[in-house]
TORBAKOL-90845 format. One record per residue: residue in one letter; residue number from 1; x, z, y of N, C-alpha, C in turn. Coordinates in Angstrom, 1 decimal. Layout:
TORBAKOL-90845
R  A  NUM  X  Z  Y  X  Z  Y  X  Z  Y;
...
end
This chain:
TORBAKOL-90845
R  L  1  -161.5  66.2  -54.6  -163.1  66.7  -55.0  -163.9  66.0  -53.6;
R  P  2  -164.8  65.7  -53.5  -165.6  65.2  -52.9  -166.5  66.2  -51.8;
R  I  3  -166.3  66.4  -50.7  -166.9  67.3  -50.1  -168.6  67.4  -49.7;
R  C  4  -169.9  68.1  -50.2  -170.9  67.9  -50.3  -171.3  68.7  -48.9;
R  A  5  -172.5  68.2  -48.4  -173.4  69.0  -47.2  -174.0  69.1  -47.6;
R  Y  6  -174.8  70.2  -47.9  -176.4  70.9  -48.5  -177.4  70.8  -47.3;
R  I  7  -178.2  70.1  -46.7  -178.7  70.3  -45.2  -180.5  70.6  -46.2;
R  N  8  -180.9  71.5  -45.3  -182.2  72.1  -46.0  -183.1  71.4  -44.7;
R  R  9  -183.6  70.1  -45.1  -184.0  68.6  -44.3  -185.5  69.2  -43.7;
R  C  10  -185.9  70.7  -44.2  -187.8  71.4  -43.9  -187.0  72.5  -42.2;
R  L  11  -185.6  72.7  -42.3  -185.4  73.4  -41.4  -184.7  73.3  -40.0;
R  T  12  -183.5  72.4  -41.3  -182.2  72.3  -40.5  -182.1  70.8  -39.9;
R  A  13  -182.8  69.8  -40.1  -182.3  68.5  -40.0  -183.5  68.2  -39.0;
R  S  14  -183.6  67.2  -37.9  -184.5  66.5  -37.2  -184.4  65.0  -37.5;
R  F  15  -185.6  64.5  -37.2  -185.9  62.9  -37.5  -186.9  62.6  -36.5;
R  P  16  -186.9  60.7  -36.6  -187.8  60.5  -35.5  -189.1  60.4  -35.9;
R  P  17  -190.0  61.0  -35.5  -191.5  61.6  -35.6  -192.5  60.2  -35.5;
R  G  18  -191.9  59.4  -34.9  -193.2  57.9  -35.4  -194.3  58.4  -34.9;
R  S  19  -195.3  57.7  -35.4  -196.6  58.2  -34.7  -197.6  59.3  -34.8;
R  I  20  -196.7  60.0  -35.8  -197.3  61.6  -35.6  -197.1  62.2  -34.0;
R  F  21  -195.9  62.1  -33.5  -196.2  62.3  -32.4  -197.2  61.9  -31.2;
R  K  22  -197.8  61.1  -31.6  -199.3  60.8  -30.6  -200.2  61.7  -30.5;
R  L  23  -199.8  62.9  -31.4  -200.6  64.5  -31.5  -200.0  65.2  -30.0;
R  V  24  -199.1  64.8  -29.7  -198.5  65.4  -28.1  -199.0  64.6  -27.1;
R  T  25  -199.3  63.3  -27.1  -199.2  62.3  -25.9  -201.2  62.6  -26.3;
R  L  26  -201.3  62.5  -26.8  -203.1  62.9  -27.2  -203.3  63.8  -26.3;
R  T  27  -202.7  65.6  -26.7  -202.9  66.4  -26.4  -203.5  66.2  -24.6;
R  A  28  -201.7  65.6  -24.0  -201.3  65.7  -23.0  -202.5  64.7  -22.2;
R  A  29  -202.8  63.7  -22.7  -203.9  62.7  -22.3  -205.3  63.1  -22.1;
R  L  30  -205.9  64.0  -23.2  -206.9  64.8  -23.0  -207.1  65.9  -21.7;
R  E  31  -206.0  66.2  -21.9  -205.9  67.5  -20.2  -205.7  66.6  -19.2;
R  N  32  -205.5  66.0  -19.1  -204.4  65.1  -17.5  -205.4  64.0  -17.3;
R  I  33  -206.5  63.2  -18.3  -206.8  61.9  -18.0  -208.4  62.4  -18.0;
R  D  34  -208.9  62.4  -16.9  -210.3  62.9  -16.6  -211.1  62.3  -17.6;
R  D  35  -211.4  60.8  -17.2  -212.4  60.2  -17.9  -212.1  58.9  -19.0;
R  L  36  -211.0  60.1  -19.8  -210.5  59.5  -21.4  -211.3  59.2  -21.8;
R  G  37  -212.5  59.8  -22.0  -213.3  59.5  -23.4  -214.5  58.7  -23.0;
R  S  38  -214.6  58.1  -21.5  -215.6  57.2  -21.5  -214.5  55.9  -21.4;
R  R  39  -213.2  55.9  -21.4  -213.0  55.0  -20.9  -212.7  54.0  -22.4;
R  T  40  -212.3  52.7  -22.4  -212.7  51.6  -23.4  -211.1  50.9  -23.0;
R  F  41  -210.4  50.4  -24.3  -209.2  50.0  -24.0  -209.3  49.2  -25.1;
R  N  42  -208.4  47.6  -24.7  -208.3  46.6  -25.2  -206.4  46.8  -25.9;
R  C  43  -206.8  46.1  -27.2  -205.5  45.9  -28.3  -205.0  44.5  -28.8;
R  D  44  -204.6  43.6  -28.3  -204.4  42.4  -28.4  -202.9  42.1  -29.5;
R  G  45  -202.4  43.4  -29.8  -201.0  43.0  -31.0  -200.7  43.3  -30.2;
R  G  46  -200.5  44.3  -29.1  -198.6  44.3  -28.0  -199.2  44.8  -26.6;
R  Y  47  -198.3  45.5  -26.0  -199.0  46.0  -24.7  -197.3  45.5  -23.6;
R  E  48  -197.7  44.6  -23.3  -196.6  44.0  -22.1  -196.2  44.8  -21.1;
R  I  49  -194.8  45.2  -20.5  -194.2  45.7  -20.2  -193.4  45.3  -18.9;
R  G  50  -193.2  44.4  -18.1  -192.3  43.5  -18.1  -192.0  42.6  -18.5;
R  G  51  -190.6  42.0  -18.7  -190.5  41.0  -20.2  -190.3  41.8  -21.3;
R  D  52  -191.1  43.0  -21.6  -190.9  43.9  -22.8  -192.1  43.9  -23.4;
R  T  53  -192.2  43.9  -25.2  -193.7  44.3  -25.4  -193.4  45.2  -26.6;
R  V  54  -194.1  46.6  -26.5  -194.7  47.7  -27.4  -195.3  46.6  -28.6;
R  T  55  -195.2  46.6  -29.5  -195.8  46.0  -30.4  -196.6  47.1  -31.3;
R  C  56  -197.6  46.1  -31.8  -199.0  47.0  -32.6  -198.9  46.7  -33.7;
R  S  57  -199.6  47.5  -34.8  -199.5  47.0  -36.1  -200.4  46.0  -36.3;
R  A  58  -201.9  45.7  -35.7  -202.4  45.3  -35.7  -203.6  44.4  -34.4;
R  N  59  -204.1  43.4  -34.4  -205.3  43.9  -33.1  -206.1  44.2  -33.5;
R  H  60  -206.1  45.3  -33.0  -207.5  45.9  -32.4  -208.8  46.3  -32.1;
R  G  61  -208.4  44.9  -30.8  -209.4  44.6  -29.7  -209.9  46.1  -29.0;
R  E  62  -211.4  45.9  -29.0  -211.8  47.4  -27.6  -211.9  48.3  -28.6;
R  E  63  -211.2  49.6  -28.1  -211.2  50.6  -28.9  -211.6  52.0  -27.6;
R  D  64  -212.3  53.1  -28.2  -212.3  54.1  -27.3  -211.3  55.1  -27.8;
R  I  65  -211.1  56.3  -27.4  -210.3  57.0  -28.0  -209.4  57.3  -29.3;
R  D  66  -210.9  57.9  -29.7  -211.4  58.6  -31.0  -210.5  57.0  -32.1;
R  S  67  -211.4  56.0  -31.8  -210.9  54.7  -32.8  -209.2  54.5  -32.4;
R  A  68  -208.7  54.3  -31.2  -207.1  54.0  -31.3  -206.4  55.3  -31.5;
R  F  69  -207.2  56.2  -31.7  -206.2  57.2  -32.5  -206.0  57.2  -34.0;
R  A  70  -207.0  56.9  -34.5  -207.5  56.1  -35.8  -206.6  55.1  -36.3;
R  N  71  -206.6  54.5  -35.6  -206.0  53.6  -35.9  -204.7  53.4  -35.5;
R  S  72  -204.3  54.6  -34.8  -203.0  54.6  -34.1  -202.3  53.5  -33.3;
R  C  73  -202.6  53.3  -32.4  -202.7  52.0  -32.0  -202.0  51.9  -30.6;
R  N  74  -200.5  51.4  -31.0  -199.3  51.6  -30.1  -199.8  51.2  -28.5;
R  S  75  -200.6  50.0  -28.4  -200.8  49.4  -27.3  -201.6  50.3  -26.6;
R  V  76  -202.2  51.0  -27.2  -203.3  52.8  -26.3  -202.3  53.3  -26.1;
R  F  77  -201.3  53.5  -26.9  -200.5  54.8  -26.8  -199.5  54.5  -26.0;
R  A  78  -199.4  52.9  -25.5  -198.2  52.8  -24.4  -198.9  53.0  -23.3;
R  E  79  -199.6  52.7  -23.3  -200.4  52.8  -21.8  -200.8  54.1  -21.2;
R  L  80  -200.9  54.8  -22.3  -201.5  56.4  -22.0  -200.2  57.1  -21.6;
R  S  81  -198.8  56.5  -22.1  -197.5  57.3  -21.9  -197.2  57.0  -20.4;
R  L  82  -197.2  55.5  -19.9  -196.6  55.0  -18.5  -197.9  55.9  -17.9;
R  E  83  -199.4  56.5  -18.0  -200.1  56.7  -17.3  -199.7  58.1  -17.1;
R  L  84  -199.4  59.0  -17.9  -198.8  60.1  -18.2  -197.4  60.4  -17.1;
R  G  85  -197.2  59.9  -17.3  -195.0  59.9  -17.2  -194.1  60.8  -17.8;
R  A  86  -193.3  60.6  -18.1  -192.3  61.0  -18.7  -192.4  62.8  -18.8;
R  D  87  -192.3  62.7  -17.3  -192.6  64.8  -17.2  -193.7  65.4  -17.9;
R  T  88  -194.4  65.0  -17.9  -196.1  65.7  -18.7  -195.4  65.1  -20.4;
R  I  89  -195.6  64.3  -20.4  -195.2  64.2  -21.6  -194.2  65.0  -22.4;
R  R  90  -192.8  65.4  -21.9  -192.2  66.3  -22.2  -192.7  67.8  -22.4;
R  E  91  -193.3  68.0  -20.9  -193.6  69.3  -20.9  -194.9  69.8  -22.1;
R  Y  92  -195.4  68.7  -22.5  -196.5  68.6  -23.6  -195.8  69.2  -25.4;
R  A  93  -194.5  68.3  -25.4  -194.2  68.4  -26.5  -193.0  69.7  -26.1;
R  E  94  -192.9  70.8  -25.4  -192.6  71.7  -25.2  -193.2  72.8  -25.2;
R  K  95  -194.9  72.5  -25.1  -195.7  73.2  -25.1  -195.9  73.6  -26.5;
R  A  96  -195.8  72.5  -27.5  -196.2  72.2  -28.8  -195.2  72.9  -29.4;
R  G  97  -194.2  73.2  -28.7  -192.9  74.1  -29.9  -192.3  73.2  -30.4;
R  L  98  -191.9  71.6  -30.1  -191.6  70.5  -31.1  -190.1  70.5  -30.2;
R  L  99  -189.9  71.2  -29.2  -188.4  71.1  -28.6  -187.7  72.5  -29.2;
R  D  100  -188.3  73.9  -29.6  -187.5  74.6  -29.5  -186.9  75.0  -31.6;
R  S  101  -185.8  76.0  -31.3  -185.4  76.2  -32.2  -186.2  77.3  -33.3;
R  L  102  -187.0  77.5  -34.0  -187.7  78.1  -34.6  -186.6  79.2  -35.1;
R  E  103  -186.9  80.6  -35.1  -186.6  81.6  -36.0  -187.4  81.7  -37.1;
R  V  104  -187.2  81.5  -38.4  -187.8  81.2  -40.0  -187.2  82.3  -40.7;
R  D  105  -187.5  83.4  -40.5  -186.9  85.0  -41.4  -185.5  84.7  -41.1;
R  N  106  -184.4  84.7  -41.6  -183.1  84.3  -41.4  -182.3  82.9  -40.6;
R  Y  107  -183.2  82.0  -40.6  -182.4  80.6  -40.6  -183.2  80.0  -38.8;
R  T  108  -182.2  79.9  -38.5  -182.4  79.2  -37.1  -182.7  77.8  -37.3;
R  A  109  -184.2  76.8  -37.4  -184.4  75.7  -37.2  -183.5  74.7  -36.3;
R  A  110  -183.7  73.4  -36.7  -182.7  72.6  -35.6  -183.9  72.3  -34.9;
R  A  111  -183.6  72.1  -33.1  -184.3  71.9  -31.7  -184.7  70.7  -32.1;
R  G  112  -185.8  70.4  -31.7  -186.3  68.8  -31.2  -185.8  68.3  -29.9;
R  T  113  -186.0  67.0  -29.6  -185.3  66.6  -28.7  -186.7  65.2  -27.9;
R  F  114  -186.6  65.1  -27.2  -187.4  64.5  -25.9  -186.5  63.5  -24.2;
R  D  115  -186.3  62.6  -24.4  -185.5  62.3  -23.6  -186.4  61.9  -22.4;
R  L  116  -185.8  61.8  -20.8  -186.8  61.6  -20.2  -186.2  60.1  -20.0;
R  A  117  -187.0  59.2  -20.3  -187.0  57.4  -20.5  -186.8  57.3  -18.2;
R  E  118  -185.6  56.6  -18.0  -185.8  56.2  -17.2  -186.7  54.6  -17.0;
R  Q  119  -186.3  54.0  -17.5  -187.5  52.4  -18.2  -188.6  52.9  -18.5;
R  D  120  -189.5  51.5  -18.5  -191.0  52.0  -18.7  -191.0  51.8  -20.0;
R  I  121  -190.6  50.6  -20.2  -190.7  50.5  -21.6  -189.9  51.5  -22.7;
R  D  122  -189.1  52.2  -22.5  -188.6  53.2  -23.1  -189.5  54.5  -23.3;
R  L  123  -189.9  54.7  -21.7  -191.4  55.5  -21.5  -192.2  55.6  -23.0;
R  A  124  -192.8  54.3  -22.9  -193.9  53.7  -23.2  -193.2  54.0  -25.2;
R  W  125  -192.6  53.4  -25.8  -191.6  53.9  -27.1  -191.6  55.6  -27.5;
R  S  126  -191.1  56.5  -26.3  -191.0  57.4  -26.5  -191.8  58.0  -27.0;
R  G  127  -193.3  58.1  -25.8  -194.3  58.4  -26.4  -195.6  58.2  -27.3;
R  I  128  -194.7  57.1  -27.9  -195.6  57.2  -29.4  -194.4  57.3  -30.7;
R  G  129  -193.4  58.2  -30.2  -192.8  58.5  -31.0  -191.3  58.1  -31.8;
R  Q  130  -191.2  56.8  -30.7  -189.5  56.5  -30.9  -188.7  56.8  -29.7;
R  Y  131  -188.1  55.8  -29.6  -187.1  56.1  -28.3  -185.9  57.1  -28.8;
R  H  132  -185.8  58.2  -28.1  -184.7  59.2  -28.9  -185.9  60.6  -29.0;
R  D  133  -186.9  60.3  -29.4  -187.6  61.8  -30.0  -187.3  62.2  -31.3;
R  M  134  -186.9  63.3  -31.4  -186.8  64.1  -32.9  -187.6  65.2  -32.6;
R  V  135  -187.8  65.5  -33.9  -188.9  66.6  -34.5  -187.9  67.2  -36.0;
R  T  136  -188.5  68.9  -36.1  -187.9  69.1  -37.4  -189.8  69.0  -37.9;
R  P  137  -189.3  69.2  -39.2  -190.5  69.0  -40.0  -191.5  70.6  -40.1;
R  V  138  -190.7  71.4  -40.2  -191.5  72.8  -39.9  -191.9  73.3  -37.8;
R  A  139  -191.4  72.3  -37.4  -192.2  72.5  -36.2  -193.5  72.1  -35.9;
R  M  140  -193.4  71.1  -36.7  -194.6  69.7  -36.9  -195.4  70.3  -37.7;
R  L  141  -195.2  71.5  -38.5  -195.6  72.2  -39.4  -196.8  73.2  -38.9;
R  R  142  -195.9  73.9  -37.9  -196.8  74.5  -37.1  -197.6  74.0  -36.2;
R  Y  143  -197.3  73.3  -35.5  -197.7  72.8  -34.6  -199.5  72.3  -34.8;
R  V  144  -199.1  71.6  -36.1  -200.8  71.0  -36.5  -201.1  72.4  -37.1;
R  G  145  -200.7  73.8  -38.0  -201.7  74.5  -37.7  -202.2  75.4  -36.9;
R  A  146  -201.6  75.0  -35.8  -202.3  75.7  -34.1  -203.7  74.9  -33.9;
R  I  147  -203.5  73.5  -34.1  -204.7  72.7  -33.8  -206.1  72.6  -34.8;
R  A  148  -205.6  73.6  -35.9  -206.3  73.5  -36.7  -206.8  75.0  -36.5;
R  N  149  -206.4  75.9  -35.9  -206.5  77.6  -35.7  -206.7  77.9  -34.6;
R  G  150  -207.3  76.6  -34.1  -207.8  77.0  -32.3  -206.9  77.3  -31.6;
R  G  151  -205.3  76.1  -31.4  -204.7  76.5  -30.6  -203.3  77.8  -31.1;
R  Q  152  -203.5  78.4  -32.0  -202.7  79.3  -31.8  -201.8  78.9  -32.9;
R  G  153  -200.5  79.2  -32.9  -199.7  78.3  -33.7  -199.3  79.6  -34.5;
R  V  154  -199.1  80.1  -35.9  -198.5  80.9  -36.5  -197.3  80.7  -37.0;
R  N  155  -195.8  81.6  -36.4  -195.0  81.6  -37.3  -194.3  81.9  -38.1;
R  P  156  -194.1  80.2  -39.0  -193.8  80.6  -40.4  -192.7  81.7  -41.0;
R  H  157  -192.9  81.7  -42.6  -192.0  82.9  -43.2  -191.8  82.0  -44.8;
R  L  158  -190.7  81.6  -45.2  -190.0  81.2  -46.3  -191.0  82.5  -47.0;
R  L  159  -191.5  84.0  -47.5  -191.9  84.1  -48.5  -193.0  84.9  -47.6;
R  K  160  -193.7  85.2  -48.8  -194.8  86.4  -48.5  -195.0  87.6  -48.6;
R  S  161  -194.0  87.6  -49.8  -193.4  89.1  -50.5  -192.6  89.1  -50.9;
R  V  162  -191.6  90.3  -50.5  -190.5  90.4  -51.8  -191.1  91.9  -52.8;
R  A  163  -190.7  91.6  -54.1  -190.8  93.0  -55.1  -190.2  93.0  -56.0;
R  T  164  -190.0  93.9  -56.6  -188.8  94.7  -57.3  -189.2  93.7  -58.9;
R  T  165  -188.4  94.1  -60.4  -189.1  93.6  -61.2  -190.4  94.3  -61.8;
R  H  166  -190.3  95.4  -61.4  -191.2  96.2  -61.7  -192.8  95.8  -60.8;
R  G  167  -192.6  95.3  -60.5  -193.7  94.8  -58.8  -193.5  95.7  -57.8;
R  I  168  -192.7  96.3  -57.7  -193.0  97.4  -56.4  -192.4  96.5  -55.1;
R  P  169  -193.6  96.4  -54.3  -193.2  96.1  -52.7  -191.9  96.2  -52.2;
R  L  170  -191.0  95.2  -51.9  -190.2  95.6  -50.8  -190.3  95.0  -49.3;
R  W  171  -191.3  94.5  -49.6  -191.5  93.5  -48.2  -192.7  92.7  -48.5;
R  I  172  -193.1  93.1  -47.7  -195.1  92.2  -47.1  -194.9  92.1  -46.1;
R  D  173  -195.9  90.7  -45.8  -195.5  90.2  -44.5  -197.1  90.3  -44.3;
R  L  174  -197.6  91.3  -43.4  -198.8  91.9  -42.9  -199.3  91.1  -41.4;
R  F  175  -197.9  90.8  -40.9  -197.9  90.4  -39.3  -197.5  89.7  -39.3;
R  H  176  -198.5  88.9  -38.8  -197.9  87.4  -38.5  -197.8  87.1  -37.0;
R  S  177  -196.7  87.0  -36.8  -196.4  86.8  -35.1  -196.8  85.4  -34.8;
R  S  178  -197.3  84.9  -34.0  -197.9  84.3  -33.7  -198.0  83.6  -32.2;
R  E  179  -198.2  82.4  -31.2  -198.3  82.2  -30.1  -198.8  80.9  -29.8;
R  R  180  -199.5  80.6  -28.3  -200.7  79.7  -28.0  -199.7  78.1  -27.7;
R  L  181  -200.5  77.4  -28.4  -199.3  76.1  -28.7  -200.4  75.2  -27.6;
R  L  182  -201.7  75.1  -27.8  -202.9  74.4  -27.1  -204.0  75.0  -26.8;
R  N  183  -204.9  74.4  -25.9  -206.0  75.3  -25.5  -207.4  75.0  -26.5;
R  S  184  -207.6  75.8  -26.7  -208.7  76.5  -28.0  -209.4  75.2  -28.1;
R  S  185  -210.4  74.6  -26.6  -211.2  73.5  -26.7  -210.3  72.2  -27.2;
R  T  186  -209.4  71.4  -26.6  -208.4  70.9  -26.7  -208.3  70.7  -28.4;
R  A  187  -207.4  71.4  -28.7  -207.4  71.9  -30.4  -208.4  71.3  -30.9;
R  E  188  -209.8  72.1  -30.4  -210.9  71.8  -31.7  -210.9  70.1  -31.0;
R  K  189  -211.4  69.8  -30.3  -211.5  67.8  -30.4  -210.0  67.4  -31.4;
R  I  190  -209.0  67.3  -31.4  -208.1  67.3  -31.4  -208.3  67.2  -33.5;
R  K  191  -208.9  68.6  -33.6  -208.8  68.6  -35.4  -210.2  67.2  -35.3;
R  E  192  -211.0  67.3  -34.7  -212.2  66.6  -35.3  -211.8  65.0  -35.4;
R  M  193  -210.8  64.4  -34.3  -210.4  63.5  -34.5  -209.3  63.4  -35.6;
R  M  194  -208.8  64.0  -36.1  -208.0  64.0  -37.5  -208.8  64.2  -38.7;
R  L  195  -209.4  65.1  -38.6  -210.9  65.0  -39.7  -211.3  63.5  -39.8;
R  N  196  -211.4  62.7  -38.7  -212.1  62.0  -38.6  -211.3  60.3  -39.3;
R  N  197  -209.7  60.7  -39.1  -208.4  59.6  -39.2  -209.0  59.4  -40.5;
R  V  198  -209.0  60.9  -41.8  -209.2  60.5  -42.7  -210.3  59.4  -43.6;
R  Q  199  -211.4  60.2  -42.4  -212.6  59.2  -43.4  -212.9  57.6  -42.8;
R  V  200  -212.3  57.4  -41.9  -212.3  56.4  -41.2  -211.3  55.6  -41.4;
R  K  201  -210.1  56.4  -41.4  -208.8  55.0  -42.0  -207.8  55.5  -43.2;
R  Y  202  -207.7  56.7  -43.6  -206.9  57.1  -44.6  -206.9  56.9  -45.6;
R  G  203  -208.7  56.9  -45.6  -209.9  57.0  -47.3  -209.7  58.6  -47.6;
R  A  204  -211.2  58.9  -47.5  -211.3  60.3  -48.3  -210.8  60.6  -49.9;
R  D  205  -211.4  58.8  -50.6  -211.1  59.2  -52.0  -209.4  59.1  -52.7;
R  N  206  -209.0  59.1  -51.3  -207.2  59.6  -51.8  -206.6  61.0  -51.8;
R  V  207  -207.7  61.4  -51.4  -207.8  63.0  -51.3  -208.9  63.8  -51.5;
R  P  208  -209.2  63.4  -53.2  -210.6  63.8  -53.5  -210.8  65.1  -53.4;
R  G  209  -212.3  65.8  -52.9  -212.0  67.5  -53.2  -211.3  68.2  -52.1;
R  L  210  -210.7  67.1  -51.2  -210.1  67.9  -50.2  -210.4  67.4  -49.1;
R  N  211  -211.0  68.2  -47.9  -211.2  68.3  -46.4  -210.5  68.2  -45.4;
R  I  212  -209.9  67.0  -45.5  -208.4  66.8  -44.9  -208.4  66.6  -43.7;
R  G  213  -207.5  66.9  -42.3  -207.4  66.3  -41.4  -205.6  65.7  -41.6;
R  A  214  -206.0  64.9  -40.9  -204.3  64.3  -40.6  -204.0  63.5  -40.0;
R  K  215  -202.4  62.8  -39.4  -202.3  62.1  -38.9  -200.4  61.7  -39.7;
R  S  216  -200.9  60.6  -39.8  -199.7  59.6  -40.2  -198.6  59.1  -39.4;
R  G  217  -197.3  59.1  -39.8  -196.7  58.4  -39.1  -195.4  57.4  -40.1;
R  T  218  -195.0  56.4  -39.3  -194.0  55.6  -39.9  -192.8  55.2  -38.6;
R  A  219  -192.2  55.8  -38.8  -190.9  56.3  -38.0  -189.6  55.1  -38.2;
R  E  220  -189.5  54.5  -37.7  -188.7  53.1  -37.3  -187.5  53.9  -37.1;
R  V  221  -186.3  53.6  -38.4  -184.9  54.0  -38.1  -184.0  52.7  -37.9;
R  E  222  -183.1  52.1  -37.4  -182.4  51.0  -37.3  -181.2  50.6  -38.9;
R  G  223  -181.7  49.7  -38.8  -180.9  49.3  -40.3  -181.3  50.0  -41.7;
R  Q  224  -182.5  50.7  -41.4  -183.0  51.2  -42.6  -184.3  51.1  -42.6;
R  P  225  -184.8  51.7  -43.7  -186.5  51.5  -44.1  -187.0  52.6  -43.1;
R  P  226  -188.2  52.9  -42.8  -188.8  53.7  -42.1  -188.9  55.0  -42.6;
R  H  227  -189.2  56.1  -41.7  -189.4  57.4  -42.5  -190.5  57.5  -42.4;
R  A  228  -191.4  58.2  -43.8  -193.0  58.1  -44.2  -193.3  59.6  -43.4;
R  W  229  -193.8  59.7  -42.6  -194.9  61.1  -42.3  -196.2  60.9  -42.6;
R  F  230  -196.4  62.5  -43.2  -198.2  62.7  -43.5  -197.8  64.0  -43.0;
R  T  231  -198.9  64.8  -41.8  -198.9  65.9  -41.5  -200.2  66.2  -41.0;
R  G  232  -201.2  67.6  -41.5  -202.0  67.7  -41.2  -202.2  69.2  -41.7;
R  F  233  -203.9  69.4  -41.8  -204.5  70.8  -42.3  -205.3  70.6  -43.8;
R  L  234  -205.8  71.5  -44.4  -207.1  71.5  -45.0  -208.0  72.3  -44.4;
R  D  235  -209.2  71.0  -43.9  -210.2  72.5  -43.3  -210.8  73.3  -44.3;
R  D  236  -210.4  74.3  -44.5  -211.3  74.7  -46.1  -210.9  76.6  -45.9;
R  P  237  -211.7  77.3  -45.5  -211.5  78.7  -45.3  -210.8  79.6  -46.2;
R  E  238  -211.4  78.9  -47.5  -210.7  79.6  -48.4  -209.3  79.3  -49.0;
R  H  239  -208.9  78.0  -48.6  -207.7  77.4  -49.1  -207.1  76.7  -47.4;
R  P  240  -206.9  77.9  -46.6  -206.2  77.3  -45.1  -204.8  77.1  -44.7;
R  Y  241  -204.2  75.5  -45.6  -203.3  75.5  -45.5  -202.8  73.9  -44.4;
R  A  242  -201.7  74.1  -43.5  -201.3  73.3  -43.3  -200.1  72.7  -43.5;
R  F  243  -199.9  71.1  -43.9  -198.5  70.7  -44.2  -198.0  69.3  -43.3;
R  S  244  -196.5  69.2  -43.9  -195.9  68.5  -42.8  -195.5  67.5  -44.3;
R  V  245  -195.3  66.3  -44.6  -194.4  65.8  -45.3  -193.7  64.3  -44.9;
R  L  246  -192.4  64.7  -45.1  -191.7  63.3  -44.6  -190.7  63.0  -45.7;
R  V  247  -191.3  61.6  -46.1  -189.7  60.8  -47.2  -189.1  60.0  -46.8;
R  E  248  -187.9  60.5  -46.4  -186.8  59.8  -45.8  -186.8  58.1  -46.5;
R  N  249  -186.9  57.6  -45.2  -186.8  55.8  -45.7  -187.4  55.6  -46.8;
R  G  250  -188.4  55.9  -47.0  -190.0  56.0  -47.3  -190.8  54.9  -47.0;
R  G  251  -191.1  54.6  -46.2  -192.0  53.5  -46.0  -192.7  54.0  -45.4;
R  T  252  -194.2  53.2  -45.5  -195.9  53.3  -44.8  -196.0  54.9  -44.8;
R  G  253  -196.4  55.7  -44.4  -196.5  57.5  -43.8  -197.9  57.7  -44.7;
R  A  254  -199.1  56.9  -44.5  -200.1  57.3  -44.9  -200.5  56.8  -47.0;
R  T  255  -199.6  55.8  -47.1  -198.9  55.7  -47.8  -198.5  56.5  -49.2;
R  V  256  -197.2  56.5  -48.4  -196.5  57.2  -49.6  -196.5  58.8  -49.4;
R  A  257  -196.2  59.0  -47.5  -196.2  60.4  -47.2  -197.6  61.3  -47.8;
R  G  258  -198.4  60.2  -47.8  -200.2  60.6  -47.8  -200.5  60.9  -49.4;
R  S  259  -199.7  60.3  -50.4  -200.0  60.6  -51.6  -199.2  61.6  -52.0;
R  V  260  -198.1  61.9  -51.4  -197.5  63.2  -51.9  -198.2  64.5  -51.4;
R  A  261  -198.8  64.5  -50.0  -199.6  65.6  -49.7  -200.6  66.0  -50.7;
R  N  262  -201.4  64.6  -50.6  -202.4  65.1  -52.0  -201.8  65.6  -53.2;
R  K  263  -200.5  65.4  -54.0  -200.5  66.3  -55.0  -199.9  67.4  -54.8;
R  V  264  -199.5  67.6  -53.8  -199.0  69.4  -53.9  -200.2  69.7  -53.2;
R  L  265  -201.1  69.2  -52.2  -202.4  70.5  -52.3  -203.4  70.2  -53.3;
R  Q  266  -203.5  69.6  -54.0  -204.4  69.7  -55.5  -203.9  70.7  -56.2;
R  A  267  -202.5  70.8  -56.2  -201.9  71.8  -56.9  -202.0  73.1  -56.5;
R  A  268  -201.8  72.8  -55.2  -202.0  74.4  -54.2  -203.4  74.8  -54.5;
R  V  269  -204.4  74.5  -54.2  -205.6  74.7  -54.4  -206.2  75.1  -56.0;
R  A  270  -205.3  74.1  -57.1  -205.8  74.9  -58.6  -205.4  76.2  -58.4;
R  A  271  -203.9  76.1  -58.0  -203.1  77.5  -58.5  -204.4  78.6  -57.8;
R  D  272  -204.7  78.7  -56.6  -205.5  79.7  -56.1  -207.0  79.9  -57.0;
R  S  273  -207.4  78.8  -57.5  -208.6  79.4  -58.6  -208.2  80.1  -59.7;
R  Q  274  -206.4  80.1  -60.0  -206.4  80.5  -61.1  -206.5  82.0  -61.6;
end
């Protein structure tokens, strides 16, 4: 008989994040590069480092940091990665909780990885979520939830409550443990930028009736189609949901994973209204 291995992809598996990792690099840049908000960058389709090139999805031309983030510009974030250095980016990945083994009820989630690249080209790729970067969906979920929550990350639970068949509560999650994952002012800035992403890049029409802030990712996997990521939050006090969608080898993040996020969130909001 064949041996089957069952893996909870959300908790016990890690994946290359692709461009959703730019959230970490952006956090580091906002807090360590003083003139970031006033700088302009130029993307001509790639960023040359020695004899190598970090390729970009398009020739974006002149950009500020807001448009570079909305465009998910590899050229700009490669440049920022070299300016920040591997130690700083790793420090912020640790602060974000992306390298931790989270405890989710009785489960220990897989840890993420960020290797300290020695070559500039490898550092540039790691700052945009490639090289040896790995994250778990649940850790990314907590991080984007923290961005929407003023920097405070709430540790997730699998169940809100447990009751008997007669409705008698056996356990209710009244106390949410949390920890600060990023500075409140930085969280507010990134939140605004993620909301802007949907308006100017992903298209509000693709998430009708939902006020979403998000970041997509298309994570390259050698010899296979890329993983599709879409992660973010619903900016609505009546429905304060964070989400992290991964479609393994699914293709383009915003198109494939974004459509999944929309369907699930539409159903969640509709269920809340019943």
